[in-house]
C-alpha positions in Angstrom: -187.6 -64.1 20.1 -186.9 -63.2 16.5 -183.9 -61.3 15.4 -183.6 -60.3 11.8 -180.3 -61.1 9.9 -179.6 -57.4 9.3 -180.0 -56.7 13.0 -177.7 -59.5 14.0 -175.1 -58.3 11.5 -175.2 -54.8 12.9 -175.0 -56.0 16.5 -172.1 -58.4 15.7 -170.2 -55.5 14.1 -170.9 -53.3 17.1 -169.6 -56.0 19.5 -166.3 -56.2 17.6 -165.8 -52.5 17.5 -162.9 -51.2 19.6 -163.4 -48.6 22.4 -165.5 -48.2 25.5 -169.2 -48.6 25.7 -171.5 -45.7 26.1 -171.9 -46.0 29.9 -168.1 -46.1 30.2 -167.7 -42.6 28.6 -168.2 -39.2 30.0 -171.1 -37.2 28.5 -169.0 -35.0 26.3 -167.1 -37.9 24.8 -170.3 -39.8 24.3 -171.7 -36.9 22.3 -168.6 -36.8 20.2 -168.8 -40.5 19.5 -172.5 -41.1 19.1 -173.3 -38.1 16.9 -171.1 -39.1 13.8 -171.9 -42.8 14.3 -175.7 -42.4 14.1 -175.3 -40.2 11.0 -173.4 -43.0 9.3 -176.2 -45.4 10.1 -179.1 -43.2 8.9 -180.4 -41.9 5.7 -179.6 -38.3 4.6 -182.0 -35.4 4.8 -184.6 -35.5 2.0 -185.0 -32.6 -0.4 -187.4 -30.0 1.1 -188.9 -26.6 0.2 -187.0 -25.2 3.1 -184.9 -26.3 6.1 -183.5 -23.7 8.4 -182.4 -23.2 11.9 -184.5 -21.0 14.2 -184.5 -20.0 17.8 -187.4 -20.3 20.3 -187.8 -18.2 23.4 -187.2 -20.5 26.4 -187.4 -20.3 30.2 -183.6 -20.1 30.5 -182.7 -18.4 27.2 -183.1 -19.1 23.5 -183.7 -22.7 22.5 -182.1 -23.9 19.2 -184.5 -25.5 16.8 -184.9 -26.4 13.1 -187.8 -25.9 10.8 -188.6 -28.4 8.0 -191.0 -27.3 5.3 -192.2 -29.7 2.6 -192.9 -28.5 -1.0 -196.6 -29.7 -0.7 -199.3 -29.9 1.9 -201.5 -27.3 3.6 -199.6 -24.1 4.2 -201.6 -23.6 7.5 -201.8 -27.3 8.5 -200.7 -28.8 11.8 -197.1 -28.5 12.9 -195.2 -31.4 14.5 -192.9 -30.4 17.4 -190.2 -33.2 17.5 -187.9 -34.0 20.4 -184.8 -36.1 19.6 -183.8 -39.1 21.5 -180.5 -39.7 23.4 -181.4 -40.3 27.0 -181.6 -36.6 27.7 -177.8 -36.6 27.5 -176.8 -37.1 23.8 -178.5 -36.4 20.5 -178.9 -33.3 18.4 -180.8 -31.5 15.6 -178.5 -33.1 13.0 -179.1 -36.6 14.4 -182.9 -36.5 13.8 -182.9 -34.3 10.7 -183.2 -37.2 8.2 -186.3 -38.5 10.0 -187.9 -35.1 10.4 -187.5 -34.5 6.7 -189.1 -37.8 6.0 -192.1 -37.0 8.2 -192.5 -33.5 6.7 -192.5 -34.9 3.1 -194.6 -38.0 3.7 -197.4 -36.1 5.6 -197.0 -32.7 3.9 -196.7 -30.9 7.3 -194.1 -28.6 8.8 -191.9 -30.1 11.5 -190.0 -28.1 14.2 -187.2 -30.1 15.8 -186.2 -28.9 19.3 -182.7 -28.9 20.8 -183.7 -28.8 24.5 -181.2 -28.5 27.3 -179.5 -31.7 28.1 -178.0 -33.3 31.2 -175.8 -33.4 33.2 -175.2 -29.7 32.5 -179.0 -29.2 32.9 -180.8 -31.9 34.9 -184.5 -32.5 35.2 -186.8 -30.5 34.7 -184.8 -28.4 32.3 -185.6 -30.6 29.2 -189.3 -30.7 30.2 -189.4 -26.9 30.6 -187.8 -26.3 27.2 -190.0 -28.8 25.5 -193.2 -27.3 26.8 -192.0 -23.8 25.9 -191.3 -24.9 22.3 -194.8 -26.4 21.9 -196.4 -23.3 23.3 -194.4 -21.1 20.9 -195.5 -23.2 17.9 -199.1 -23.0 19.1 -198.8 -19.2 18.9 -198.2 -19.4 15.1 -195.1 -17.2 15.1 -194.0 -15.6 11.8 -191.0 -17.9 11.7 -193.3 -20.8 10.7 -194.3 -19.0 7.5 -198.0 -19.5 8.2 -200.6 -20.3 10.9 -200.2 -23.6 12.8 -203.4 -25.5 12.4 -202.8 -27.4 15.6 -199.8 -28.8 17.5 -198.6 -32.3 17.2 -195.8 -33.7 19.4 -193.4 -36.5 18.6 -190.1 -38.0 19.6 -188.0 -41.1 20.0 -186.9 -42.7 23.2 -186.2 -39.8 25.7 -187.7 -37.6 23.1 -190.8 -39.7 23.1 -190.9 -39.2 26.8 -190.7 -35.5 26.5 -193.4 -35.5 23.7 -196.0 -37.2 25.8 -195.1 -35.1 28.9 -195.8 -32.0 26.8 -199.1 -33.6 25.6 -200.1 -34.1 29.2 -199.3 -30.6 30.2 -202.1 -28.0 30.6 -199.9 -25.4 28.9 -200.7 -26.4 25.4 -203.4 -28.3 23.5 -201.9 -31.1 21.5 -203.9 -32.6 18.6 -202.0 -35.9 18.3 -198.7 -37.5 19.4 -196.2 -39.8 17.8 -194.1 -41.8 20.2 -191.2 -44.1 19.0 -190.1 -46.5 21.7 -190.7 -44.0 24.5 -189.3 -44.0 28.0 -192.5 -44.1 30.2 -191.4 -45.5 33.5 -187.9 -44.8 34.8 -188.9 -45.8 38.3 -188.7 -49.6 37.7 -187.0 -52.0 35.3 -189.7 -54.0 33.4 -189.0 -57.5 32.2 -187.5 -56.4 28.9 -184.6 -54.9 30.8 -183.4 -58.3 31.8 -184.3 -59.9 28.5 -182.2 -57.4 26.5 -179.8 -56.3 29.3 -176.7 -56.5 27.1 -175.8 -56.8 23.4 -178.8 -55.1 21.9 -177.4 -51.6 21.3 -179.3 -49.8 24.2 -178.2 -51.7 27.3 -179.4 -51.8 30.9 -176.2 -50.1 32.0 -176.7 -47.4 29.4 -180.1 -46.6 30.7 -178.8 -46.4 34.2 -176.1 -44.0 32.9 -178.7 -41.8 31.2 -181.0 -41.9 34.3 -178.3 -41.0 36.7 -177.2 -38.0 34.6 -180.7 -36.6 34.0 -182.2 -37.6 37.4 -179.6 -37.4 40.1 -182.4 -37.1 42.7 -184.1 -40.5 43.1 -187.3 -38.9 44.4 -187.8 -37.5 40.9 -188.0 -41.0 39.3 -191.7 -41.3 40.1 -192.6 -37.8 38.9 -195.2 -38.1 36.1 -193.0 -35.7 34.1 -190.3 -38.4 34.2 -192.4 -41.5 34.3 -195.7 -40.7 32.5 -196.9 -44.3 33.0 -197.3 -43.4 36.7 -199.6 -40.4 36.1 -202.8 -40.4 38.1 -204.8 -40.2 34.8 -203.9 -40.4 31.1 -207.5 -40.1 29.9 -206.9 -36.5 28.8 -204.1 -37.3 26.4 -204.6 -36.8 22.6 -204.9 -39.5 20.0 -201.6 -41.4 20.0 -199.3 -43.4 17.8 -196.8 -45.7 19.7 -194.2 -47.8 18.0 -192.0 -50.1 20.1 -189.0 -52.2 19.1 -189.1 -55.9 19.7 -185.5 -56.2 21.0 -185.4 -53.2 23.3 -185.0 -52.7 27.0 -187.8 -50.1 26.7 -190.2 -52.5 25.0 -192.3 -53.5 27.9 -192.9 -50.0 29.4 -193.9 -48.8 25.9 -196.4 -51.7 25.7 -197.6 -50.9 29.2 -198.1 -47.2 28.3 -200.0 -48.2 25.2 -202.3 -50.5 27.2 -203.0 -47.8 29.8 -203.9 -45.3 27.1 -206.2 -47.7 25.4 -207.8 -48.7 28.7 -208.4 -45.1 29.4 -210.3 -44.5 26.2 -207.5 -42.7 24.3 -207.5 -43.2 20.6 -204.4 -45.4 20.0 -202.6 -46.9 17.0 -199.9 -49.3 18.2 -197.3 -51.3 16.4 -194.1 -53.1 17.2 -191.0 -53.5 15.1 -190.3 -57.2 15.6 -186.7 -58.4 15.2 -185.3 -54.8 15.4 -183.5 -52.9 18.1 -183.8 -49.6 19.9 -182.7 -46.6 17.8 -184.0 -47.8 14.4 -185.4 -44.3 13.7 -181.8 -43.3 13.2 -180.6 -46.5 11.6 -182.8 -46.5 8.5 -179.8 -47.0 6.1 -178.1 -49.8 8.2 -181.4 -51.5 8.9 -183.5 -51.3 5.7 -186.3 -53.4 7.3 -186.9 -50.5 9.7 -188.4 -48.4 6.9 -191.6 -50.4 6.8 -192.2 -49.8 10.5 -191.2 -46.1 10.3 -193.5 -45.5 7.4 -196.4 -47.3 9.1 -196.0 -45.1 12.2 -195.8 -41.9 10.2 -198.8 -42.9 8.2 -200.6 -43.7 11.4 -200.0 -40.1 12.5 -201.4 -39.0 9.2 -204.5 -41.0 9.9 -204.9 -39.3 13.3 -204.4 -35.9 11.7 -207.3 -36.6 9.3 -209.5 -37.9 12.1 -209.0 -34.8 14.2 -209.4 -32.3 11.3 
């Protein structure tokens, strides 16, 4: 196992920080603590032609969202619908804004970041329902986008990656390609990486249990393909896919397993792993400079799939 010096320094600092761990907090406190902390670790929003908050009609009311428009690219090109991470419990539009601006600028595409309903206030399948509704709305090329959507892309990190691929698997919207950063793909079992990185690597086994129990209080839901897409009867219908896993992550092995299943099913797949780095690096680009190489590669891989599916 390789751990980069910058990763070790960050983990050592986190271990010495006062206060309770994530799984020892209530959800409201966790949001108050995690939000500012992740912003400190990440890079700021890049300059854009436009960034503004919008609302999307949802199954239980308006869904807050944010539109990122680069100053270059095709005005009617594909639109990436992005779902933030945070275990379906924490996370926000602000928390992924820096990354979304980077994707928009690097690929010259519009990005719509979605603030789906979160647990425990709204348990499964609320987040799934909102996520699908947002993608369907984008596919309809609403005036708020400023131009026709030349196809829908989905993307997300961690729990957001889970939602992105669940949307891609839905029969409600046709997705052109998907971008998954260390996605949750099987909540029903703990793969070997859970024990390998159970504690001390930012996202811990106890933290994942905490997220799961808030989002999925009914154990029977853990094997639902909308929760554990690795367990779907078939994945052959999924669109071309980019998957990036982190080498020091409890979710690493289920991400690898999902990538393998897609490839075995004939899905076009571009896979990479950020060796020596931890879960959450998409939101730690300032604290972990080495992450940028991996982030840029994954974004460029999505660009490659966009060109291939044009």
